[in-house]
VEXDREN-649788 format. One record per residue: x, z, y of N, C-alpha, C, O in turn; residue in three letters. Coordinates in pm, whole numbers, plus 50000, padded with zeros to 5 digits. Atoms other than C-alpha are relative to their C-alpha. Last residue first. Example, Ala and Ser with C-alpha at 12.3 -4.5 7.8 and 13.67 -1.06 7.14 Angstrom:
BEGIN
499184999449881513675071449894499235007350109499745009050220Ser;500895000049881512305078049550500905000050120501945006650118Ala;
// end
This chain:
BEGIN
501354999250079572340271239478499675014849973498655017949912Leu;500834990449929575100271939746498595001349941497615004750007Gly;501125007949944576760241039602499005008550082498125003350150Arg;499485009049905579980259939557498914992050067498994988750185Trp;499624992549880578120289639401500544990150108500264991850227Trp;501174996049928576430266739155500355007350131499715005150234Gln;500635011549939579650249539058498775004350085498574999750198Val;499225004449881581330283339015499384987450067499314986550190Leu;500274990549894578510295638783500754995950126500174996150235Ala;501295003749947578870263338575499675010150119499215005750224Arg;499925013049925582630268438539498594997550060498494994750179Trp;499314996649873582240306138429500044986850091499824987750212Trp;500884993049922579640295938167500585003450133499895003150234Ser;501125009049959581830268238032499095007750092498715002550196Lys;499575007749892584890291838027498904990950047498814988750167Leu;499864991349883582970317637825500484992350117500034994650229Leu;501334997549942581870291137576500115008250127499395005550223Leu;500614988250063585410278837509498695002950075498524998950190Pro;499774987049930586150243837644499255011349930498145009449880Ala;499104992050076586200215237391500195013650063500785022350000Ser;500724994350127583060199237529500865009949931500355019349871Ala;499775007950126584820195237870499325007149881499145019349876Pro;498804996050058583130212838173500284992149860499334988249793Pro;500244989350085580360191938336501365004449939502264996049932Glu;500075002450146581260170438628499765012149916499965023349965Pro;499034992950082580420178138987499884997649858498774998449807Ala;499845007250127578390151539151501115006549915501944999949852Ala;501315002850065576800170439446500104993049857499154992049780Ala;500664988550061580010186639544498734997149922498365004149828Pro;501475002250000581740153539601499305011849938499115011549816Ser;500305012949944585390154139693498504997750012498004992650112Gln;499714999249859585840191639645499694986450065499294986050182Arg;501034991849929583970189239319500335001850150499435003450232Leu;501155008549980586190160639201498865008050076498105002450155Ala;499635009649903589300181839265498724990950026498404987450140Glu;499984993349873587750211039073500284990450117499694991850225Ala;501364997649961586940187938787499905006050137499095002050220Ala;500475013249958590570175738760498505001950050498124995550148Ala;499345003649883591770211638759499464986550053499234984750172Asp;500634992149893589060221638502500674995750137499964994350237Glu;501235006749956590150192538277499305007650117498605001850199Ala;499675012349940593670206438271498764992650052498734987150162Glu;499414996549867592340241638208500394987250073500144986150193Phe;501144997049909590130228337923500485002950139499834999050236Ser;500715012549965593130210937764498735003650091498364995750178Ala;499225008049913595130242537774499364987050051499454983050167Glu;499974993749862592300264137648500844990950092500444988050205Trp;501295003149932591830240537353499895005350141499344998950231Ala;500065013549952595560241237288498644996250058498544988350152Asp;499845001149857595610279037274499884986050052499674984150172Gly;501324997949935594120278336926500164998950151499204995450220Pro;500014987949917597470262436820498595001850066498094992950135Asp;500505001749861597050237636537500005013650082499615024150031Pro;501484999649982599060247636237499624997650138500375001150228Ala;500614987849934602680236636233498504998950010497934988350039Pro;499814999849859603420208035991499385012650058498485018749999Pro;501075005849923603520217035624500365000350146501175008450190Gln;499725000249857606060225735360498824993350072498194984450014Gln;499425012549951604550230835019500295002250152499645010250219Ala;500885007949907603990266334905500734987950039501964987950046Gln;499295010749930605450285834613498964992250081497834989850038Arg;500315013550063603340315934524500674989950084500554990150207Thr;501365005149965605090347234660499794987149929500754981349877Phe;500375011750094608190368834615498614996550044497895004550104Arg;501475001950034609850392434865499834988149906500704979449893Val;500235011450096613340406634950498494999049956497875009249929Pro;501344998150050613470427635265499634989049899498934979449933Leu;500605010850072617160430635362498595003949961498365015849937Ala;498995009550053619540451635563499284988049949499684976849981Asp;500095003150140616810470735764500954988549955500944977950017Leu;500695011850043617960481036104500054997849852501055000549786His;500004998650139618830515236252499154987649948497924987549959Arg;500945007050082619710512636615500155003149850501225007349806Val;501235003749934621270531936899498944993149913497764992849948Met;500574989549905624150551936758498664996250046497815005150058Leu;498974997449898624660528836457499315010550095498245016050069Ser;500304992449876622680524136141501225000850088502365000350041Ser;498774998249926622580499235858499685006350131498825001750206Thr;499995001449854619590502835634501435001150050502225008449991Trp;498844993449928619040499435262499874996850143499194987250181Thr;499855006249872615880491235041501135008350070501205020550051Leu;498785008549993616340501634683500284993850133501304987250150Glu;498904991449997613800530934711501394992449997502454998350022Ser;499764995749871611130506234795501275008350017501955007650120Glu;500584986749976611630491034461500245004050142501305001150198Glu;499104989650039612340454234466499225013150019498125013650073Cys;499375003450133610480421034497501005009849956501855006449874Ser;498624996049999608150430234786500514999249867499815003449774Ile;499834986750074604920410834751501505003250016502324994050010Leu;498704994750004603650381734970500055013949936499195022449958Leu;499764991350122600280368234862501445006249995501965009049887Asp;500944988050004599090355035201500265009349878499815020849877Pro;499624993850129602170332535256499115012449977499605023749986Leu;499385009950084601140308335540500255005449853500084998249755Arg;500985010450026598680332135693500574989449914499874983949829Thr;500874996650105601120360235637498824990649983498164990949879Leu;499294998450129603910343235834498985003449887499014997149781Leu;499805014450047601540332836121500675000549864500274992949775Thr;501285006150039600330368936157500134986349945499484982849846Glu;500444994250124603840382136153498744994049945498614990549828Ile;499185004450100604940358536427499545004549859499374996549766Gly;500335013750027601950364936644500814994749881500284987949793Thr;501295001650067602310402636606499604985749976498944983049876Asp;500204993150124606110403536659498604997349943498514992049832Ala;499145006450098606690376836918499645006749861499405000049761Ile;500605013550041603720389137118500764993949895500154988349804Ala;501314997450077604940425637113499454986649959499084985049843Arg;499564995750132608420414137223498825002649918498804998649801Gly;499475012450068606890393837516500455004349853500204996949758Ile;501175007550040604900425837609500344986349928499654981749838Asp;500684994450117608080446737609498744992049948498514991049827Gln;500415010650088609890424537849499315004549878499184996949782Gly;500985009849930610240448638139499434989949908498354984849937Pro;499695014150037611650476937919498924990150069497714990550049Cys;500695004250115611080510238102500194985049979500264977450075Glu;499195008550082613760516138362499364996749870500064992549778His;499735012949936611550529138636500814990649915500914978849947Thr;499514999149858610190556838409500244985850058499674975950011Gly;501034996649905610010551638031500535000950144501714998450168Gly;499504990949899611860541537717498805003050102497635001850069Ser;499415008549895610490511137528500475008150110500505003150222Phe;499235010450066609780530837204500724991150098501814986250068Ala;498875002649921608780561237419500814988049941501974986249978Leu;498734997450076605250564137276501174996050102500934990050207His;499214989049917602280566337527501385003549925502075013149960Ser;498695005749958600950532937405500895010250074501785007150153Arg;499254989849913598030546637204501364994850027502184993249937Asn;500285001749865595880518037067500625009850101500375009150222Gly;500345013649965596050529936711499564999750152498795008150199His;499914999549859597690564136676499604986050059500164981850160Val;499755013549938596840571336316500055001850151499485011250206Pro;501225003449936597290608736195500254985650073501274983850138Ala;500765009150085600140611935957498764994150067498194984350020Met;499305012949994602460628536217499414988949911499834977449920Pro;500175006250133600000656036263500584986449998499954976850043Asp;500014988050096601160679036555499724994949855500135001249758Pro;500565004750132602080646636741500045011649895500915012249808Arg;501005011449966602590655337114499404994349868498324988449871Ile;500734996649881604380689037080498904989150035497844992150091Val;501244993950037605240680436717499225004550128498025007350119Ser;499984986149946607970657336847498615005849974497614999850016Asp;500394991050105607910625836633499905014650038499695023149951Thr;501255004750055608030600736912499465007849882498315006249843Asn;501084996549907610690621137091498554995849944497545002649962Ala;500244985850003612990618736796498865004350084498055012550042Ala;500714998250127612650580536781499655015049982498565018349936Ala;501295005850007613450577037147499195003649871498045007849874Leu;500364999850146616220602037172498614994249979497645001649961Gly;501464999149997617780593337518499514998849848499824988949781Ile;500505009650088621510601537483498515001849988498035012249943Val;501244996150067622800621737783499484987549918499344976649973Leu;500775011050049626380619137907498805005149928498895015149856Ala;500345000750146627890646238114499144988849964498354984350046Asp;499115009150076629370637338456499685000149849500184991649775Gly;499895012349940627880667638641501054991049928502204995049908Ala;498925000949894627530695838392499954985250062499644975549992Lys;499455013249994624310702438190501014999150123500675003050235Ile;499305001349869623550738938113500704986349997501704984749926Gln;498585004450011621090738637831500584996950132499964990250215Gln;499234988950031617820758737862501484997149987502305006349984Gly;500524992250116615490729537818501045011149971501375013349855Ala;501075007650078617530709138073499685008249880500585010549799Leu;500404993350121619650725838348498884991949938497994986850006Glu;501404997950011621690709838627499645006449870500545009049790Thr;500224988850098625190703138760498515002549996497885002650102Asp;499784986949951624900669838930500015010449897499565007949785Gln;499495002749869624680632338875500365013050071500945013050180Ala;500414989449908624230638838497500644996950145501854995250152Ala;498814991649976624640606038314499655009550110499095005650212Trp;500094991549879621830586538143501265008550018501895012549920Arg;500385005949876621860556037917499725009550123499225005250226Gly;498954993849915623010559137567499834994550138500224983250167Leu;499345007449888619730548737416501035007950060500715018750108Ile;499504993649876618370562037086500494990050101500664978250068Thr;500094985750029616430550436779500375008850116499705018750145Thr;498834992849964615900515336910499725014949975498745020550023Phe;498825009150023613380493736721501285006550045502295004249978Pro;499755008049878610860523136709501354992049977502294996549912Pro;498655005350023609990534336349500344991050113500374978950095Glu;499314994250121606970557336357501394995349982502255002949939Asp;500004985950006605600551636714500875005349886501715014149907Trp;499184995549885606510515836750500015014650013500975019850070Leu;498585000950044605290510336395500955004250122502045009650107Val;499744989350101601770521836497501515001249960502075012049946Gln;499924988549914601880498236806500315012849915501065021649954Glu;498724999949929602730468836579500195013150082501295018550090Val;499004996950099599770477336349501425000450068502235009050034Ala;500134985150040597340480736639501205003549907501865013849919Asp;499414992149892598580446536776499985014949978500865022350024Pro;498475000850005597990432736427500575007250125501585014250111Trp;499575013849960594450446536423501484999449994502165009649977Thr;498785000449923593430478136232500264984650033500144976049946Met;499954988649919590100487836075501275001250094501455010750170His;500465001349855589390452335978500075013050077499605013550191Gly;501374995349978589410460235611499564999050139498465003250174Gly;500945008550084592500439135531498595003950034497734995150039Ala;499965013549947594500455635813499004991349929498264983949994Leu;500574998549869593520491435715499894986050071498944983050143His;501494998850013594140482535354499335000650132498254995150148Ala;500555014350027597660469435442498515001149990497814992350041Arg;499815007149881598530503735605499364986249982498634981250068Phe;501054996349905596950523335321500134991350129499134988250193Arg;501285005650023599030503735065498925003150104498074994850133Pro;501024989449978602340512435236498574993849979498024986850065Asp;499734988250083605190491635100498975011350018498965020949941Thr;499685002450140604480455735204500275012449919500335011449796Leu;501035007150058602780462735540500174998649850499215000349775Val;501144992150015605290488435629498844993749940498175000349860Met;499734989450106608210467135549498805009049982498395011949870Lys;500145007350129606660437735753500265010849884499535011349786Leu;501425002150017606300462036053499694992949863498744996549793Thr;500684987450028609820474436027498574998249966498065004349872Asn;499504995950138611320438835996499175013649964498575014749857Ala;500575008150103609230426836295500335004849858499465005649772Ile;501534998049997610070456536516499364991349888498564996349810Leu;500294987350076613750454236415498565002649989498075006749884Asn;499625001850143613960417736514499715012249918499195011449807Ala;501025008450067612000424636831500324997549854499444997949768Thr;501264992350012614240453036946498974993149928498294999349846Ser;499854989050086617510434736868498645008249984498275011949873Glu;499725003250141616510401237009499985012749911499215013649815Phe;501115006850065614780413337327500254996449852499384998249767Ala;501124990750028617520438137407498814993449937498274998849840Thr;499694990650090620270413237365498895009849963498545011849847Ile;499715005750132618850383337533500165010649895499495010449792Leu;501365004450052617390403437830500234994549861499494998549771Val;500834988150026620700421337893498684996349935498275002449836Leu;499514992850111622760389437854499165012149965498875014349848Arg;500435008250121620500371338093500525006249872499805006949773Leu;501474997650026620950400238332499454991449891498564995549816His;500104986450059624730398038307498615003449974498355009849872His;499444999750138624830360838362499725013549935499265014149822Glu;500945007050084622490363538666500424999549852499625001249761Val;501144991150018624620389938829498924993149910498244999849832Glu;499714989050095627720369438766498855008649980498645012949867Glu;499895004650132626120338938920500295010249899499715010549791Asp;498875007350031625150358639224499974995349858499225000449775Thr;499014995550103621590369939274501174990749995500994978650003Leu;498705005549990619930359339599501025004949899502175007549937Gly;499064988649990616880381939610501444995450008502305003550042Ser;499694996749860614870350939690500975011850013501625013550116Pro;500854988949952615000340439317500485004250152501675004550183His;500715003849882616490305239265499195011850059498435009850153Glu;499045005349899619180316039013499284996550133499934997050238Leu;499104989949944616880339738839500884994450100501185000750201Leu;500774991449907614190312138801500825011950061500585015950176Trp;500175008049884616750287438657499185009650102499505010450220Ser;498655002349928617960311638395499754994150134500304999050232Thr;499544987349936614420323738303501294997750075501465003150184Leu;499404990550092613150288638233500545012250077500715011850199Asp;500984990149998611130260138385500425011449899499845013049791Leu;501195003050076614200238538446498945012050021499095020550108Gly;500974989150021617270235638655498814995849918498524984049901Pro;501245005350072619790207338580499075011749978498875016149864Ser;500125014849984622780210538817498824994749942498344984249984Ser;499885003249858622730248038871499814985050026499334981050132His;501354998849931621280252238527500154997450145499164993950209Lys;500805012150032624510238738363498695000650080498214990350127Arg;499395012149932626680264738535499154987149977499004978750065Ala;500284998949856624310292138429500544988350076499904982750166Val;501375002149976624440280938066499655000150148498934991350196Leu;500155014450009628210279038060498494996050033498214986150100Lys;499415005249874628350315438191499804984449997499484978550100Ser;501004999549886625810324337921500584994550126499864988850208Leu;501135008350025627970311837637499034999750120498524989450163Thr;499545013949983631090327937776498874990249988498754980950068Glu;499825001149866629280362037809500494985350034500084979550135Gln;501245001349932628000359537461500104997250144499324989450198Leu;500605011950043631380351937315498564998050080498234987450134Phe;499305010149924632980380237510499394986449976499254978550069Ala;500494999249860630350404337377500644989550083500004984150174Asn;501335005649997631160392537028499425000250138498754990850181Ser;499845014050014634840399637087498644992949997498534982050052Ala;499525004749873634040434437216500154985349999499834978850099Val;501085000149899631820441736912500514994750138499754988050208Ala;500055013949933634490431536668498934999150109498614988350159Thr;498615002149943635390467236562500074986650070500974984150151Glu;498905000750102631660473936519501304997150073501384996550196Thr;498844993249952629300487436789501124999049898501865008749878Gly;499564990650107626140478136601501205007250038501485017549977Lys;500894988249999624710462936922500455010349896500295022349917Val;499744993249886627650438436945499155013150011499675023450054Met;498704994750012627470427036589500345009350119500925020050103Asp;500084988350093623780421336610501295006849992501295019149987Arg;500844989949941624110400336928499955012149903500105023649944Ala;499234992549896627060380136793499205011350050499785022050069Ala;498844993150060625330370536465500735008650109501075020250088Glu;500534988850084621970362336630501165008949947501145021249952Val;500414989249919623810342136890499475012049936499695023449978Leu;498764992649955625530321036634499655011950090500275022550080Arg;499354993450108622150312336470501265007850035501465019149989Pro;500544988250065620240305336795500825007149890501055019149903Gly;499254988249953622390281936995499605011849921500375021349909Tyr;498884997750093621020252936786500935011650054501935014949989Asp;500404993050115617610254836969501265004149909501245014649844Asp;500435008550114619090243837303499775008749874500365019449862Pro;498895003550087619040270237576499494989849893498304989049862Met;499615013849977616630273637865501104995249924501844986749973Gly;498775001049907616420311437878500414986250038501224984250128Leu;500414995049868612780310637744501185000250098501014999050219Leu;500935008349923613730286337474499645005350133499534997950230Gln;499225010949954616710305937359499164991450077499614986650182Thr;499274996549874614480336337357500804988950048500904987150169Met;500854999449886612080320837106500745002650129500474996150231Val;500475013449972614880311836872499104999150109499274990250193Leu;498815007549926616490345936913499524985650029499754980450138Met;499814995949856613160363836832501064992150076500904988650193Pro;501085003849916612560342536520500125005150142499944997050233Leu;499895012749923616050343336368498814997850095499004991150197Pro;498865002049912616230380236276500014987750085500274988150205Glu;499984990449888612770387236145501114998650091500935000950210Ala;501135000049904612370354835944500235009950121500255005850237Phe;500655012749991614960343035690498935000350109498444989750149His;499095010649966617490371035733499284987350022499714979350105His;499124996849884615000399935743500854988550043500864985550163Val;500695000749872612230383335542500815005550118500495003050234Leu;499624987949937614490376835240499414999750147499924992350232Asp;499265000349887613010349635023500335014050053499855023949997Gly;499324987549986611140340134709500764998850136501004987650182Ala;500724989250068608780313134586500625013450022500175023249963Gly;499224992250107611380286834665499225011049931499615015449823Glu;500085006250123609100261834846500755007249886500645003749768Thr;501224998350071608420285435126499924992949861499124996749775Cys;499884993350133612040289035226498755000649918498775006149808Phe;498555000750055612800266435520500115007049872501075004849798Ala;499765012950074609080259535583501354999949941501574992749844Asp;500724998850127608590296635678500284987149914500494987849793Val;499314990650080611240293335947499385001749863500105002749763Leu;498755005950038609670261836093500815009249902501365004549802Glu;500165010550101606310276636085501204993449951501344990249833His;500414993050125607410307736273499724989849885500154992149771Ser;498734995650069609360285036517499635008649873500365008749774Phe;499245011150043606120266336614501245005449924501495000649813Arg;500615006550116603980296936625500844989849948501064989549827Ile;499924990650106606380316536856499354993449871499924994549762Ile;498724999850051606930286137087500055009349870500695005849772His;499765012950068603200281337109501394999949948501604995549835Arg;500704999950127602770317637200500144987849916500204988849793Arg;499284991050085605250315737482499495000749857500255000149761Ile;498815007350041603360286837621500975007749915501545002349821Gly;500485010050104600110305637612501204991949953501364989049834Arg;500124993050139601820334437785499554991449898499884993649782Arg;501325002650054602890311138072499915006749865500655003049773Asp;500285006750126606100325538201498534999749966497815009749977Phe;500305013649979606350333938571499644992149863499064981249864Arg;501445001949968606090371138507499634985450020498444982250013Asp;500704998650119609540371038351498474997650016497824991949929Leu;499705011850082611010357838673499335000749859498904990349809Ser;500765012449938609240382438898500284988649911499384980549888Asp;501444999350017610250411538666499384988350049498514982949981Asn;500315001650131613900400838651498545000549973498044992249897Val;499765014450039614230395239017499674998049863499084987649833Ala;501025008249939612540428739096500214985249960499254978149930Gly;501074999850086614890446138854498794992250054497974987649975Arg;499695006850133617900434839042498794999849913498474989349856Trp;499715014649978616560442939390500194992949871499594982449847Arg;501235007049966614810475739282500244984650026499414976149995Glu;500895001550119617930488239105498764991350029498414982349953His;499255010150074620080482639414499154996449875498904984849843Val;500215013349945617420500639620500684989349919500124978449901Gln;500355002349860617440531739408499764985450032499234977649952Gly;501114991849945619280533939078499654995750141500414988550205Asp;500134996849851621670511238892498745007950020497835007849937Ala;498884991749951623120505838546499865003350147500845006950213Phe;499984987550089620020492138376501035009450039501005020949996Val;500934990049951619510468238677500085012249913499765023049962Cys;501385002450054622720448838609499115011450025499605022450050Ile;500935002349897626110446438773498684995149955498274983749976Pro;500055014349974628060462438491498954997650113498135006450139Gln;500915004249895629190497338415500144984750023501214978750017Trp;499125002549881630730503638075499214993350109498464983950083Ala;499964988849912627970517137846500984998550126500885005750225Ser;501354996049956626730488837615500075012150091499005017550118Val;500945010649962629900468437578498665005050042498014998450123Pro;499755006049867632130499737594499074988850038498634988450153Ala;501164998449907630510518237304500214993350131499304993550214Leu;501205006650045632920504237040498845001950093497964993350094Pro;500954990250065635900514637259498764993349947498244984750019His;500105003350137638260485037335499025009349922498695006949806Glu;500735013050010637710486837709499754995449856498874987349826Ala;499205011449964638750523637699499154987149981498024987649932Thr;500865011150036636250552937711500794987450042500604982450153Leu;500294998550140638540583337715499204988349940499164986249819Lys;499315009950077640180573038048499655001049849500324994549769Gly;498874994350056639160604538234500774991049903501744995349841Glu;498994997149893636810586338467501275005149944502325002850003Arg;499585012049950634990571638163501085001950107502094994950109Leu;499115005250107634770604737980500514986550052501634982950015Ala;498674994349990633430619938307500974994349898502174993749923Ser;499624994350134630480596138313501485005250013502404997850047Trp;500074985849987629270591538679500705006049881501145017549890His;498754995949936630400555238663500045014950024501095020150062Arg;499044993750092627630551638399501315003350069502165009550005Ser;498725005349967625030546038664501105006849925501465018249952Asp;499725010550096621670553738512501344993550022501704984549946Arg;499895013049945621500587038692500214990449889500644994249781Ser;499505006550118620070620038563500154985250034499154978150024Phe;499224991150089619580643438848500684993249891501824996549856Arg;499114992449913618460620039121500855010049932501925013849980Thr;498745006049975617180596638858500915007150093502115004650092Pro;499404993449888614270620038770501504994650011502445001549972Thr;500834999849882611790601138554500685006850120500105007150229Arg;500055014049958614110591638256499154999350135499124988550195Val;498725006449968615310627538220499764986150062500344982650165Val;499334994349888611930644938255501374993650039501744992950156Glu;500755004749886610330620438016500605005450127500774998150225Leu;499655014549979612990627437758499314994250126499924986650202Asn;498614999149947612450665337805500494985650026501114982850129Glu;500034996349857608760660537754501264999350062501354994350174Arg;500735010549927609240642037426499975002950152500324994450234Tyr;501384996849966611920665137296499374988950085500014982250166Gly;500895001450117615070652337127498555001750037497704995549973Leu;501284994249960617580647337411498924997149894498604985449872Val;501125007450056620990643137261498685006250036498385017549999Leu;501254992350025623780656637490498954990449947498674980150009Trp;501245004749923627230642637492498965009049966499145018449889Ala;501194991749990630820649137389498844994750078498994987850179Pro;500324998649862633290620937300498735008450010497715004449953Ile;500314985849975634350625736940499895002750148500395012950196Asp;498764995349943635850590436914499895015150043500755020550111Gly;498825006250058632310577336857501305004950079501345005350202Asp;500065014950021629760601337003501274995849939502165003949916Leu;498795006749984629650639836955499754984949976499174981249873Leu;499555009350105626540660736988501344993850039501844996350148Val;498635006249970625160690037192500404990949876500194994749761Pro;498934995550090621340693237136501384994150045501484982950094Ala;498775006649950618360692537367501135005349925501365017449923Val;500285014149954614700698437242501264992850057501224980850084Pro;501125001249906615710730437036499934984650045500454975849976Gly;499754999049852619190737036915498804999150088498865002250207His;498904991449958618960743836543500195002450143500545013550183Arg;500334985750054615510730736449501125009850048500865021450079Glu;501044994449929615960700636677499775014649962499545023650042Arg;499484996749864619420692936537498855006750073499115016950138Leu;499064987750018618010694736185500545004150133500645016150160Arg;500864988150023615090671636293500905012649977500575023550022Glu;500654995749877617490647336454499165011649972499135020750055Tyr;498914993849918619710645936136499295004850132499565016050175Leu;499784986750050616610638635919501025008350084500895020450101Gly;501174991549961615740610336150500155014249945499845024050012Met;500004995649852619340597036137498735008350030498815018050106Pro;501304993649979619510597235746499925005350147499955017450173Asp;500874999950114622250575235607498575006450032497565002349976Thr;500305012750049624140565535917498964999649894498134990549892Asp;500775007049893624140599136096499514987249946498354984049971Ala;501284992549991625260617435779499044992350098497864990150071Glu;501015000550116627830591335683498715006450028497675000649998Pro;499484996150128629590587836034498934999949894497794996349924Gly;499445011650069628310587036391500595005649866500875017549854Tyr;501075009350012626140610836586500544986749943499974976049963Leu;499735013749969628600638536512498814991449992498014993249900Arg;500415010850090627420674536505500354986050055500094983250171Thr;500985008849944629260700636704499784988349908500734982849852Ile;500795006150106631160725536485498824991350056497714991550003Gly;501084991550033632330747636776499134993549890497984997549874Ala;500374989849892635730731636813498905009149950499185017849868Gly;498974991449947635760704636543499535010550092498325012850098Gly;499485007149892633140678736487501095007150059501535003050167Gly;499014991149932632150689536141500674992250106501384982550077His;500614993349888629030669836049500965008750086500655013150198Ala;500155009449888631150645635838499295006950118499485002450231Pro;501445004549991632250675235620499834990950118500414993650224Cys;500135013650060635930677235554498634994650018498404982749995Gln;499405010849933636390705135809499874986849943499934976950016Pro;498604999750025633770727835637500664987550068499994977450087Pro;499525008450111630460728435809501475001349976502225004250068Ala;499425012649962629680758836018500474992049882500954997149781Leu;498525000450013627400784635868500574986950045499964976550019Pro;499545001650133623810782935997501514999349997502134996250098Pro;499875013750044623330796336348500374999749848500935009249794Gln;499975000250145622170828036509500004985649953499074978049981Ala;501315000650061622990823636877500174999849846501204995549794Arg;500884991349931625980834037082498564999349951497695006649998Thr;500124987250067628270819336820499125009750074498895020750024His;500865000450117627570783636924499835013449942498825016049877Glu;499304993450112629170790337264499015000449885497995007249897Asp;500214986050014627380766437497500775004549881501084996749792Pro;501314997350072628980731337528499975015249996501005021950003Phe;499934988750086631580720837791498685002449935497634999649992Thr;501334994950049632050687337950500195011149908501005010249817Met;
// end
């Protein structure tokens, strides 16, 4: 991979060799190290100002890549797989042996038999199995899991009058919900949280954490062969696309990691915004913003994944004036694209209800489980603040710290204080009334088939809209 000659354009002076931004050669900026870790958004804007919407960068080990900063350019990349493939086997650094199995980026970039590393018909087969299986979940059932685990997590620290919302709530909640959806026991959660975060951070132990996840999921798949259930693992195994055990394990790992990391960061970022931005909380309190609106605003301003290492040039091509060579790696700049002045000339203007952000990427590889992540975030946060309505941050906002890596920037801690509360059983789920009414509806439908003239009334607990719908159906059935 070659970069354009930096000296052909007017550029700021090159950083001295000891500067973290000095990548050697032509002074290419590193996407790792102190500068990238402490102020990634500032770094993206400096790169945008210097290079435009596509910038040359260096990844861990000084492996060259392109960072796509522009909104339109990111869409062009994710929507044209013939030029920009998701198959990492195109990567010249991989073919040249620069990306070894021990490299920190290997767990998230080495090719695997999963939909995110495939294009065309292979992608359609794998992605179709994931989509179909996720669609089988009862959204009311997912919500009950979220509410139950939210109450359990709050009960664990509510008597103290203080806590850390990252470690006590934002991190464990998504993994607890996902273990249920995958068909795992509850006690898998804590160790999986630790391994998942370590792997995504790309630490020296990322490879070992990845091995632990794979072993855990392999055991899960073996168990579901003999004891299937109403869960993602069982549904992937029985899907008509005929996934192998290896394919199922890899896709479970994909779903587990992306759902955990993205949702944990989304919850933490939203809670931080609520507790530190008076205008944000006032909009919520005044009814000008719903919880789904709040989550969507945070997806624009602080997306859970800042970047994704996920496209490789399948041919020599051009992007925003930069000459991209076949085999070059492209880093999708999700956070940078969301702040592009081309689509957000006023970054302070609210974007309630606008889902055109790239927080979940785009194109055929857009995150399939994003609505589950949204549900965990807004339902979980709403439950938390209902239980602890007087939450206040217990440090200065300037004291908050983040840990960054190539793809994520997560809040280290969010200390809070509140009035001590007694533990309590989970609050009744509003969905229970619907569940009971649907069961009664099934029984009533059967009675109607047996004797149309004696159809029963809908249950008293049924919501008004359902009662009206049911009576209209009875009238239609009787031909009235």
